[in-house]
N, C-alpha and C positions, 0 to 999 in steps of 0.2 A: 259409616258413611252417611252423607247427607249434606244439605245446604248449610251455609254459614248460619250459626245461631241455633242449630237444632239440638246441640248438646253432645256432639261427638267427643270432644275432649273430656268432658265430665264423665260420660258413660264409659269411655275407653279406659280412663285412668281407674275408675272404680272396678271395672272388670279385671284389669291387670292386677290390682290389689287382691281381689277375690281369688284369682287364679295363680297368684304368686309368680307373675310373669313381668318381664320388662315392658314398659310403655313407651311408645314412640308417637309423637305428635307431628304429623306431616307439615303443619304450619311452620315449624322450626327449620324446615329444609328448603323453603322458598329462597331463591337468590335475592340479593338486595334490589336488583332492577325490578323483579316481579313485585316485591313488597312496595316499592316506590310507586309502581304503576297502579296497584290496587289502592294505595293510600290516596292517589289522585282521583280515584273513582272510576278508573278504567278497568274493565273486565280483562282477565287473562285470555289469551287465545290458546288453541290447541298447541301451537308451536311454543308459546311461553311455558306451557306445562310439560312439554316433552322431556326435557332433561330432569326436571323435578320428579316426574313419574319414574323415569329410568333409575334415578338415584334411590328412590323408595323401593323399587324392585330389587336393587342390589342389597339393600338392608334386609328385605324379606328373604332373599336367596341366601344371604350369609347366615341368617337365623336358622334357616332350614339345614344348611350345611353343618352347623354345629349342634343341630337337634335341640335348639333353644327357641321355642316358640316365643313370639312377641305379640303384643296387642298394638295395632296401628290405628290411629285416628286420622282419617283422610277423607276429603270430600268425595273423591272418586265419582264425580257426577255423571259421567258418560260410560256407556258399556265399553267403548274403546279404551278408556282409562283403566277400567277394571281388568281388561284383558292384559294390558301392559303390566299391571300389578300381579297378574297370575291368580286372580280370585277364583276359587274353586269351592263348591259347597262342602266338600269333605276336607280337603287339605288346607284351604284358606277360606274358612267360612266368612260370610259377610253379614254385618248387622246394619240394617237400614233404618234410620230414624226419620219418621214422617213428621212434618210440621207444616202449618199453613204459612203462607207468605206474610200475613199480618203478624202472626206470632213471632216468626223469625225476625222480622223488621224491628219489633219491639225489643227483642233480646239483643240484637246487634246494636241498636241505638243506645241501650243501657250499658254496654261494655265500655270500659275505660282502657286506654293504652293497648289497643289492638289495631293492626294495620288495615283490617277489613271494614270499610265504612258502610253505613246503612244503604247508601246509594247503589251498592253492588248486589244487594239481596235479590232484586228483580232479575238480574242477569244470571244468578245462580239457579233460580227456578226455570229460566229460559233454557239453560243448558242441561238441566236435570233429566236423565233418562232412568226412571225407577228400575231397579234390578228385577229380573224375572225370578231369581232364586236368592232369597236372603231371609234372615231372621228379622222380622219387621217389628219395630216398637214405635210407640207414640211419644212424641216430645211432651205430651200432657201427663204421661205417667210419672209417678215419683221415681227418684233414682233407685231406691231399694226395689221397687216393683220391676223396673226395667232390668236391673241386674239379675234378679231371681228368674225372670222370664228368659233372658238370654242364657243363663247358666242351665236352666232346664232344657232349653232347645239344644244347646251344645251337648249335654249329657245324652239326650235322646238320639242325636246324630251319631255320637260315638257308639252307643249301644247298637244302633241299626247297622253301622259299619261293621262292628265286630260280629254281629249275627249273620251277616252275609258270608263271612268267611267260614262258618261252621258247617 
């Protein structure tokens, strides 16, 4: 999770490959009206995001029901959004990618063929409620370092969880 341009899709797809799990990019599930709104430089409201988040929750729940974990890249900027998604430090751990507004703006401005314009980066930071419980990485880290860091944190969480049951 994190603001636009932080590297969510890149890190999530790399983690999915490392973990041999399916990868889902939440950006692909925005409705056409939301994409058009963002392309015009208009930030989405909580109401705009409601059905999108509920659809993502259904994807996560379906993965749980089939015992097929997935890796989801999603902005999940607010605590309320993360609650809708059912984020849980053990069952649905969260990776938060920290980035400065300036760095995010440069990255978004450099992207081609994406519906999210640089004009909306500021609104992403305005909406951002950093999570209290997350595996935190820096957007400045190399992809390899970030993947290794997250994999280690996930392994430690699994080991701790298993140790509590003994």
